VMD Tcl script that draws the C-alpha trace (Angstrom):
set ca {
  {-13.82 -11.32 -30.49}
  {-11.76 -11.76 -27.35}
  {-13.68 -11.94 -24.09}
  {-13.03 -12.66 -20.43}
  {-15.54 -14.54 -18.33}
  {-15.70 -13.27 -14.75}
  {-18.14 -13.58 -11.88}
  {-19.11 -11.86 -8.66}
  {-20.50 -14.58 -6.38}
  {-21.64 -16.59 -9.40}
  {-23.27 -13.63 -11.17}
  {-21.27 -14.14 -14.36}
  {-20.74 -11.93 -17.39}
  {-18.56 -11.91 -20.49}
  {-16.30 -8.84 -20.42}
  {-15.02 -7.15 -23.57}
  {-12.74 -4.11 -23.76}
  {-13.92 -2.00 -26.67}
  {-16.87 -0.20 -28.18}
  {-20.31 -1.77 -28.19}
  {-21.18 -3.29 -31.61}
  {-24.41 -2.49 -33.45}
  {-25.68 -6.06 -33.13}
  {-25.22 -6.17 -29.36}
  {-28.75 -7.45 -28.61}
  {-28.32 -10.46 -30.90}
  {-24.73 -11.00 -29.74}
  {-25.57 -10.95 -26.04}
  {-28.42 -13.43 -26.51}
  {-26.18 -15.75 -28.52}
  {-23.09 -15.55 -26.29}
  {-25.05 -15.80 -23.02}
  {-26.78 -19.06 -23.95}
  {-25.54 -21.73 -21.54}
  {-25.92 -24.56 -24.05}
  {-24.98 -22.99 -27.40}
  {-22.87 -20.02 -26.28}
  {-20.19 -19.24 -23.70}
  {-22.85 -19.12 -21.00}
  {-23.45 -16.08 -18.80}
  {-25.97 -13.68 -17.30}
  {-25.03 -11.22 -20.05}
  {-22.18 -9.16 -21.50}
  {-20.34 -6.10 -20.16}
  {-18.37 -3.75 -22.40}
  {-15.56 -1.60 -20.96}
  {-14.17 1.48 -22.69}
  {-12.38 4.77 -21.90}
  {-14.53 7.60 -20.53}
  {-14.31 11.38 -20.86}
  {-15.72 11.90 -17.34}
  {-14.37 8.90 -15.41}
  {-11.54 6.37 -15.53}
  {-13.61 3.88 -17.52}
  {-17.15 3.38 -18.80}
  {-19.18 0.20 -18.54}
  {-22.30 -0.86 -20.43}
  {-24.29 -3.92 -19.36}
  {-26.40 -6.17 -21.57}
  {-28.57 -8.91 -20.11}
  {-28.94 -12.45 -21.39}
  {-32.11 -11.38 -23.26}
  {-30.25 -8.57 -25.03}
  {-31.76 -5.72 -23.01}
  {-29.49 -3.06 -21.52}
  {-29.23 -2.63 -17.75}
  {-28.34 0.63 -16.04}
  {-26.13 -0.84 -13.34}
  {-24.76 -4.13 -12.01}
  {-23.12 -4.25 -8.58}
  {-21.34 -7.55 -9.15}
  {-20.38 -6.44 -12.65}
  {-18.81 -3.15 -11.60}
  {-16.59 -4.96 -9.07}
  {-15.39 -7.25 -11.85}
  {-14.72 -4.21 -14.06}
  {-12.40 -2.91 -11.34}
  {-10.51 -6.20 -11.23}
  {-10.41 -6.44 -15.04}
  {-8.82 -3.04 -15.69}
  {-6.31 -3.36 -12.82}
  {-5.24 -6.96 -13.36}
  {-4.90 -6.45 -17.13}
  {-2.78 -3.34 -16.68}
  {-5.19 -0.72 -18.03}
  {-4.64 1.19 -14.78}
  {-2.44 1.08 -11.68}
  {-4.91 3.08 -9.58}
  {-6.67 1.41 -6.67}
  {-9.35 4.09 -6.49}
  {-11.42 4.29 -9.65}
  {-14.38 6.15 -11.09}
  {-16.59 4.05 -13.36}
  {-19.13 5.71 -15.65}
  {-22.47 3.84 -15.78}
  {-26.00 4.64 -16.95}
  {-26.78 5.13 -13.24}
  {-24.02 7.71 -12.82}
  {-20.44 7.57 -11.60}
  {-19.59 4.74 -9.21}
  {-16.52 4.96 -6.97}
  {-14.43 1.82 -6.45}
  {-11.73 0.99 -3.91}
  {-9.64 -2.02 -4.90}
  {-8.03 -4.36 -2.37}
  {-5.03 -6.07 -3.93}
  {-2.74 -8.94 -3.04}
  {0.37 -9.95 -4.99}
  {-0.56 -7.60 -7.83}
  {-4.11 -8.86 -8.25}
  {-7.46 -7.52 -7.04}
  {-9.09 -9.78 -4.44}
  {-11.94 -7.59 -3.21}
  {-13.70 -4.39 -4.26}
  {-15.71 -1.83 -2.27}
  {-18.19 0.26 -4.22}
  {-19.86 3.53 -3.27}
  {-23.27 2.80 -4.76}
  {-24.77 6.23 -4.08}
  {-28.03 6.89 -2.28}
  {-30.83 4.37 -2.16}
  {-34.25 5.62 -3.18}
  {-37.32 4.37 -1.34}
  {-40.45 4.38 -3.47}
  {-42.57 2.95 -0.66}
  {-44.56 -0.18 0.00}
  {-46.82 -1.47 -2.74}
  {-49.57 -4.06 -2.49}
  {-50.48 -5.83 -5.72}
  {-53.92 -7.35 -6.23}
  {-52.89 -9.96 -8.76}
  {-50.74 -11.63 -7.66}
  {-51.63 -10.78 -4.07}
  {-48.34 -9.67 -2.54}
  {-46.88 -6.75 -0.60}
  {-43.43 -5.51 -1.60}
  {-41.12 -2.56 -1.09}
  {-40.13 -0.67 -4.24}
  {-36.48 0.43 -4.11}
  {-34.05 1.96 -6.58}
  {-30.31 1.39 -6.20}
  {-29.36 2.22 -9.76}
  {-31.76 -0.49 -10.94}
  {-35.42 -0.92 -9.95}
  {-36.10 -3.56 -7.29}
  {-39.15 -5.15 -5.70}
  {-38.15 -6.47 -2.27}
  {-40.42 -9.12 -0.75}
  {-39.82 -10.29 2.82}
  {-40.46 -14.01 3.31}
  {-40.18 -16.54 6.14}
  {-38.22 -19.07 4.05}
  {-36.02 -17.76 1.24}
  {-34.86 -21.25 0.29}
  {-38.38 -22.16 -0.83}
  {-39.38 -18.76 -2.19}
  {-41.33 -18.83 -5.50}
  {-38.52 -17.40 -7.65}
  {-39.50 -19.01 -10.93}
  {-43.26 -18.53 -10.57}
  {-43.80 -15.20 -8.79}
  {-40.53 -13.64 -9.99}
  {-41.38 -13.34 -13.71}
  {-44.96 -12.28 -12.97}
  {-43.79 -9.31 -10.90}
  {-40.97 -8.51 -13.36}
  {-43.56 -7.91 -16.08}
  {-46.33 -6.53 -13.86}
  {-48.09 -3.38 -15.08}
  {-46.93 -1.62 -11.91}
  {-43.40 -1.79 -13.35}
  {-43.63 -0.73 -17.01}
  {-39.84 -0.95 -17.45}
  {-39.60 -4.28 -15.62}
  {-38.13 -4.89 -12.19}
  {-35.70 -7.14 -10.31}
  {-37.42 -9.22 -7.64}
  {-35.72 -10.08 -4.33}
  {-37.05 -12.60 -1.81}
  {-35.50 -11.78 1.56}
  {-35.46 -13.69 4.84}
  {-34.26 -11.76 7.90}
  {-31.90 -14.00 9.90}
  {-30.69 -11.42 12.45}
  {-30.04 -7.70 12.91}
  {-27.03 -7.93 10.60}
  {-27.71 -10.96 8.40}
  {-30.12 -11.54 5.52}
  {-30.73 -14.45 3.17}
  {-31.67 -13.24 -0.31}
  {-32.60 -14.94 -3.56}
  {-33.25 -13.06 -6.76}
  {-35.12 -13.10 -10.06}
  {-33.23 -10.61 -12.24}
  {-34.91 -8.53 -14.90}
  {-33.78 -9.82 -18.28}
  {-31.80 -12.78 -16.91}
  {-34.06 -14.83 -14.61}
  {-32.67 -16.62 -11.57}
  {-29.04 -15.64 -10.91}
  {-26.54 -16.65 -8.24}
  {-26.20 -13.08 -6.98}
  {-27.27 -9.50 -7.62}
  {-25.22 -6.66 -6.16}
  {-27.78 -3.88 -6.58}
  {-30.40 -6.33 -5.30}
  {-28.36 -7.02 -2.17}
  {-28.10 -3.25 -1.65}
  {-31.86 -2.84 -2.14}
  {-32.58 -5.69 0.28}
  {-30.32 -4.22 2.98}
  {-31.80 -0.76 2.44}
  {-35.37 -2.08 2.69}
  {-34.43 -4.01 5.84}
  {-33.10 -0.86 7.48}
  {-36.19 1.12 6.44}
  {-38.38 -1.63 7.95}
  {-36.23 -1.52 11.12}
  {-35.13 -5.15 10.73}
  {-31.47 -4.04 10.49}
  {-29.50 -0.99 11.56}
  {-27.89 2.01 9.91}
  {-24.08 2.32 9.85}
  {-23.62 -1.40 10.56}
  {-22.34 -3.93 7.99}
  {-25.17 -6.22 6.90}
  {-24.16 -9.63 5.55}
  {-26.39 -10.57 2.64}
  {-26.19 -14.30 1.89}
  {-26.88 -15.04 -1.77}
  {-26.85 -18.32 -3.67}
  {-23.28 -17.57 -4.77}
  {-21.82 -16.24 -1.52}
  {-21.91 -13.24 0.80}
  {-21.84 -9.48 0.20}
  {-21.31 -6.90 2.93}
  {-23.64 -3.89 2.64}
  {-23.58 -0.79 4.85}
  {-26.35 1.83 4.82}
  {-25.27 5.19 6.24}
  {-27.63 7.46 8.16}
  {-28.07 9.59 5.02}
  {-28.96 6.48 2.95}
  {-25.59 6.23 1.17}
  {-24.89 2.59 0.31}
  {-21.50 0.85 0.31}
  {-21.07 -2.66 -1.09}
  {-18.02 -4.87 -0.54}
  {-17.36 -8.25 -2.15}
  {-15.11 -10.41 -4.35}
  {-14.52 -10.43 -8.10}
  {-13.20 -13.55 -9.83}
  {-11.73 -14.49 -13.21}
  {-13.08 -17.68 -14.80}
  {-11.42 -17.94 -18.21}
  {-10.36 -16.09 -21.37}
  {-11.94 -16.94 -24.70}
  {-12.19 -16.03 -28.36}
  {-15.11 -16.50 -30.69}
  {-15.33 -16.13 -34.45}
  {-18.20 -13.79 -35.26}
  {-20.38 -14.40 -38.32}
}
mol new
graphics top color blue
foreach p $ca { graphics top sphere $p radius 0.5 }
foreach p [lrange $ca 0 end-1] q [lrange $ca 1 end] { graphics top cylinder $p $q radius 0.2 }
display resetview
């Protein structure tokens, strides 16, 4: 199996062009292992689509399937353009969260940055949990998110509180957990515990959810780019007055590889 390792701000996946195999859960767990596999936050399969330019399917490091990945969809745009599957700089990508619209910024024949129309954010309101005792904002941006505002994101309890909330009974399908520190009207510091993958360097849909929650809480403003600082770098998120979300950020190749499957 030929694969390409790529990352969006350190949120890394193994990309394969082709149909998803029957043993994808086992394969994603094996390939994602950072000691005994190639090492990644999961695998993303790219294939032709009847209703868009391409289709993507996302599998986490624990083998579960995700509906959407903001960093992943930017890398899909770079993958199909740089490898010659398309010469279009405006693309429609079919995901389990619907069609996502990409605009590719190129330089010397290669994609350097991608803007994504992420669709409308959905506010499910504030939620206070009894155990653990915490108040969060429930947001959907293609994936479910629990946004928690903190005074110090650097020392947020990612590895202790993150998995507890991910598997809390309030979220029967699991949830991504974002710890967000508001630095200014247009700057946030965010760290994330991702459903199915644990701590990751970045989460695109999580950055969108964090910016959206910040606007709803009146910490940030509509129609103004919000810089979300993640462990792996910075994403620019804009929330329009009708709650449409646009995400802009880089996509980067790491290496090509082949593995002999059993």
